[in-house]
C-alpha positions as CSV (number, residue, x, y, z in Angstrom):
1,M,42.9,155.4,168.2
2,I,44.7,152.1,168.3
3,D,42.6,149.1,167.1
4,M,41.9,146.6,169.9
5,K,43.1,143.6,167.9
6,F,46.7,145.1,167.9
7,R,46.9,145.6,171.7
8,P,47.9,142.0,172.5
9,I,50.8,142.3,170.1
10,G,52.0,145.5,171.6
11,T,51.8,144.1,175.0
12,L,53.8,141.1,174.0
13,A,56.5,143.2,172.4
14,M,56.8,145.4,175.5
15,G,57.0,142.3,177.7
16,L,59.9,140.9,175.5
17,A,61.7,144.2,175.6
18,V,61.6,144.3,179.4
19,A,62.7,140.7,179.7
20,M,65.7,141.4,177.5
21,M,66.7,144.3,179.7
22,V,66.3,142.5,183.0
23,A,67.5,138.9,182.1
24,P,71.3,139.7,181.7
25,A,71.6,141.4,185.0
26,A,71.5,138.1,187.0
27,D,74.2,136.5,184.9
28,A,76.4,139.4,183.7
29,R,79.7,137.8,184.7
30,R,79.1,134.9,182.3
31,G,78.2,137.1,179.2
32,G,80.8,138.3,176.7
33,G,84.1,139.5,177.9
34,F,85.5,142.5,179.9
35,G,88.8,144.0,180.9
36,S,92.1,144.6,179.0
37,R,94.7,142.5,177.2
38,G,97.0,145.4,176.3
39,A,97.6,145.8,172.6
40,R,95.7,142.5,172.0
41,T,92.5,143.6,173.7
42,Y,90.5,143.7,170.5
43,S,92.0,140.6,168.9
44,A,90.7,137.0,169.5
45,P,92.9,134.9,171.8
46,T,94.6,131.9,170.2
47,P,92.7,128.6,170.6
48,T,94.1,125.9,172.8
49,P,93.1,122.3,173.7
50,T,91.2,123.6,176.7
51,A,89.3,126.2,174.5
52,P,89.6,125.0,170.9
53,Q,86.7,127.0,169.5
54,Y,86.8,130.7,168.5
55,V,86.5,133.2,171.4
56,P,85.5,136.7,170.5
57,P,87.6,139.6,171.5
58,V,86.9,141.6,174.7
59,Q,83.7,143.4,174.4
60,R,83.8,145.8,177.4
61,S,87.1,147.5,177.8
62,M,88.6,150.9,178.8
63,S,91.6,150.3,176.4
64,P,91.4,152.6,173.4
65,K,91.2,151.0,170.0
66,Q,94.4,151.5,168.0
67,Q,94.1,152.6,164.3
68,A,96.0,150.3,162.0
69,A,98.8,152.2,160.3
70,P,99.2,151.9,156.6
71,A,102.0,149.6,155.3
72,T,105.3,151.3,154.7
73,G,105.5,150.1,151.1
74,Q,101.9,150.8,150.3
75,T,101.5,153.3,147.4
76,S,98.6,154.5,145.3
77,Q,97.5,152.7,142.2
78,S,98.7,155.5,140.0
79,A,102.2,155.2,141.4
80,K,102.3,151.5,141.0
81,A,101.2,151.5,137.3
82,P,103.7,153.4,135.2
83,S,102.4,155.1,132.0
84,R,102.6,153.0,128.9
85,F,104.8,155.6,127.3
86,G,106.4,157.1,130.4
87,G,109.9,157.6,131.4
88,I,112.8,158.6,129.1
89,G,111.7,156.2,126.3
90,G,108.4,157.9,126.2
91,G,110.1,161.3,126.0
92,L,112.3,160.2,123.1
93,L,109.2,158.8,121.2
94,G,107.4,162.0,121.9
95,G,110.3,164.0,120.6
96,L,110.4,162.1,117.3
97,L,106.7,162.6,116.8
98,A,106.9,166.3,117.7
99,G,109.8,166.7,115.4
100,G,107.8,165.2,112.5
101,L,104.9,167.5,113.1
102,I,107.1,170.6,113.3
103,G,108.8,169.4,110.1
104,A,105.4,169.0,108.4
105,L,104.5,172.6,109.3
106,L,107.7,173.9,107.9
107,G,107.5,171.8,104.7
108,N,110.0,169.2,105.8
109,G,109.9,165.9,107.6
110,F,106.6,164.0,107.2
111,G,105.3,166.7,104.9
112,S,108.2,166.3,102.4
113,M,107.5,162.5,102.1
114,L,104.8,163.1,99.5
115,G,107.4,164.6,97.2
116,S,110.3,162.3,97.8
117,G,108.9,159.2,96.2
118,F,107.2,156.2,97.6
119,L,110.5,154.4,98.5
120,M,111.9,157.3,100.4
121,T,108.6,157.5,102.4
122,L,108.8,153.8,103.4
123,L,112.5,154.2,104.5
124,Q,111.5,157.2,106.7
125,V,108.6,155.3,108.3
126,A,110.8,152.2,108.9
127,M,113.5,154.4,110.5
128,F,111.2,156.2,112.9
129,G,109.5,153.0,113.9
130,G,112.8,151.2,114.5
131,L,114.1,154.0,116.6
132,A,111.0,154.2,118.6
133,L,110.9,150.4,119.4
134,L,114.6,150.5,120.3
135,A,114.2,153.4,122.6
136,L,111.3,151.7,124.5
137,R,113.2,148.4,124.9
138,L,116.3,150.1,126.2
139,F,114.7,152.4,128.7
140,R,111.9,150.1,130.0
141,R,114.4,147.5,131.2
142,K,114.6,147.6,135.0
143,P,117.6,146.4,137.0
144,K,117.1,143.4,139.1
145,T,117.0,144.1,142.8
146,T,117.3,141.7,145.7
147,P,114.0,141.3,147.6
148,A,113.7,142.5,151.1
149,Y,112.9,139.0,152.3
150,A,115.9,137.3,150.9
151,N,116.8,133.8,152.1
152,N,113.1,133.0,152.2
153,V,112.6,135.0,155.4
154,S,109.5,137.2,155.2
155,M,109.5,140.6,156.8
156,F,106.1,139.8,158.2
157,T,105.6,136.7,160.3
158,P,102.1,135.6,161.4
159,R,101.8,135.7,165.2
160,N,101.2,131.9,165.5
161,E,104.3,131.2,163.5
162,Q,106.8,133.3,165.4
163,P,110.0,131.5,166.3
164,Q,109.7,130.5,169.9
165,S,110.9,128.0,172.4
166,Q,109.2,124.6,172.8
167,P,106.0,125.3,174.9
168,R,106.0,123.8,178.4
169,P,103.2,121.6,179.7
170,M,101.2,123.0,182.5
171,T,101.4,121.6,186.0
172,S,99.3,118.6,187.0
173,Q,96.8,120.9,188.7
174,F,96.3,122.5,185.3
175,G,95.2,119.2,183.8
176,G,98.3,118.6,181.6
177,G,97.1,120.8,178.7
178,A,99.9,121.8,176.4
179,A,100.6,125.4,175.4
180,V,100.1,125.8,171.7
181,A,100.0,129.6,171.1
182,A,102.4,132.5,170.7
183,Q,104.5,132.4,173.9
184,D,107.0,135.3,173.7
185,I,107.8,135.1,177.5
186,P,108.3,132.0,179.5
187,I,105.6,130.8,181.9
188,N,107.1,128.6,184.6
189,Q,105.5,126.4,187.2
190,N,105.4,129.2,189.8
191,D,103.4,131.3,187.4
192,Q,101.0,128.4,186.7
193,A,100.5,127.8,190.4
194,E,99.8,131.6,190.8
195,F,97.2,131.5,188.1
196,E,95.4,128.5,189.7
197,R,95.4,130.3,193.1
198,L,94.0,133.5,191.6
199,L,91.2,131.6,190.0
200,A,90.1,130.2,193.4
201,D,90.7,133.5,195.3
202,V,88.9,135.7,192.9
203,Q,85.9,133.4,192.8
204,D,85.9,133.1,196.6
205,A,86.2,136.9,197.1
206,F,83.4,137.5,194.6
207,G,81.1,135.1,196.3
208,K,81.7,136.7,199.7
209,E,81.4,140.2,198.2
210,D,84.9,141.0,199.6
211,Y,85.7,144.3,197.8
212,G,89.0,144.8,199.6
213,R,90.3,141.4,198.6
214,L,89.1,141.8,195.1
215,R,91.1,145.1,194.8
216,T,94.4,143.2,195.5
217,L,93.6,140.4,193.1
218,T,92.4,142.3,190.1
219,T,93.3,145.4,188.1
220,P,91.2,148.6,188.8
221,E,89.3,148.1,185.5
222,V,88.3,144.5,186.3
223,M,87.4,145.6,189.9
224,S,85.1,148.2,188.5
225,Y,83.2,145.6,186.4
226,L,82.9,143.2,189.3
227,A,81.8,145.9,191.7
228,E,79.2,146.9,189.2
229,E,77.8,143.4,189.0
230,L,77.8,143.0,192.8
231,S,75.9,146.3,193.1
232,T,73.4,145.1,190.5
233,N,72.8,141.9,192.4
234,A,72.4,143.8,195.7
235,T,69.9,146.2,194.0
236,N,67.9,143.3,192.8
237,G,67.9,141.7,196.3
238,L,70.2,138.8,195.2
239,R,73.7,137.5,196.1
240,N,75.9,135.3,193.8
241,D,77.2,132.6,196.1
242,V,80.4,130.9,194.5
243,S,82.3,128.3,196.4
244,A,84.4,125.1,196.0
245,T,86.2,126.3,192.9
246,R,88.5,123.6,191.5
247,L,90.6,123.8,188.3
248,L,90.2,120.9,186.0
249,Q,92.3,121.8,182.9
250,A,94.2,124.8,181.7
251,D,96.9,125.8,179.2
252,V,98.6,129.0,177.9
253,S,96.9,130.7,175.0
254,E,99.3,133.7,174.7
255,A,102.1,135.2,176.8
256,W,103.9,138.4,175.9
257,R,105.5,141.6,177.1
258,E,104.7,145.2,176.4
259,G,107.4,147.5,177.8
260,R,107.5,146.8,181.5
261,T,104.2,144.9,181.6
262,D,103.7,141.2,181.1
263,Y,100.5,139.5,180.0
264,A,99.5,135.9,180.1
265,T,96.2,134.7,178.6
266,I,95.2,131.3,180.0
267,A,92.3,129.0,179.0
268,M,90.7,127.5,182.1
269,R,88.1,124.9,182.6
270,Y,87.0,124.7,186.2
271,E,84.1,123.5,188.4
272,S,82.4,125.4,191.2
273,I,79.2,125.6,193.2
274,D,77.6,128.7,191.6
275,V,74.1,129.7,192.7
276,M,72.1,132.8,193.1
277,R,70.4,133.4,196.5
278,H,67.9,135.8,197.9
279,R,69.8,138.3,200.1
280,D,67.3,138.2,202.9
281,S,66.0,134.6,203.0
282,N,69.2,133.0,201.6
283,Q,66.9,130.9,199.4
284,V,68.3,129.6,196.2
285,V,66.9,131.5,193.2
286,K,69.1,129.9,190.5
287,G,71.5,127.0,190.4
288,D,72.0,123.8,192.4
289,P,73.9,124.1,195.7
290,T,74.7,120.4,195.7
291,Q,76.0,119.9,192.1
292,P,79.1,121.7,190.8
293,T,78.9,123.2,187.3
294,E,81.8,123.3,184.8
295,T,82.8,126.5,183.1
296,T,85.4,127.3,180.5
297,E,86.7,130.8,180.4
298,I,89.8,132.7,179.1
299,W,91.5,134.7,181.9
300,T,94.2,137.2,181.2
301,F,96.7,138.1,184.0
302,T,99.1,141.0,184.0
303,R,102.1,142.2,186.1
304,E,104.6,145.0,186.0
305,D,108.3,144.7,186.6
306,H,107.9,140.9,187.4
307,G,105.7,141.7,190.4
308,N,102.6,139.9,191.4
309,W,100.1,138.7,188.8
310,R,96.6,140.2,188.8
311,L,93.5,139.4,186.8
312,S,93.0,141.9,183.9
313,A,90.4,140.3,181.6
314,V,87.8,137.5,181.5
315,Q,86.3,136.1,178.3
316,T,83.6,133.5,178.0
317,S,84.5,130.5,175.8
């Protein structure tokens, strides 16, 4: 039977466990990251002036993790470290030693040194030693080869040091932040205006629980996560009311192409009226309906064959 003095501790532990399971449901969209960033899903986005701190990789994604392939030039330790007496030189030295041993068994070679006088013994030892050293020096010399990264150009270039065009500043609506990361494809002003519009439209559609509109603005994966959150809120009798979204500052973190698909990861700092209301009474449960709050997030957009951009990932800064 459990001692009475331990019951308060057990009750407290159970209460904390329940709180940990229930608390994230009301603020799921602000926790961690979800969606896909193509081949860079499980790598951290490059910092920018808008989001200079480290942002963890996407935590919830349907993209499979890719196994890192071993380097082409990677070899085992035994292959890299040749034997001290390996190669042709080692074979010659081994032949000399073997010849001496056979001669000793037949009464010649090393065995006959004892009967040839001390001077003859020294001469034979010097001869064998000199031949052995000469053979090792000749056959252990390796021809000089030109390195694969001649002219000081490395075969592997870090992503942030890839040659690229001068990054373009964002539009005035984006707060004038400068793009500083790997930008493999150009992001023009039309793209920037589209990202700003998508930010406001996605927030508005989410606040109004407009599933049809969200499907046109996001990828099916992101739509599934947003629908899951909306369903959780409805189950708990809540509604996340988001309105008056306004972009304050943004800049390009990364922009690249994978086959026919383009990706653009954008750091965004925006303000909005974000409150949680009771579904029946419309009473505010969390937040201030009169004061906008600022949020910094990393949004990744994608498009195929230069079509329309859609939201494909959201990460919390």
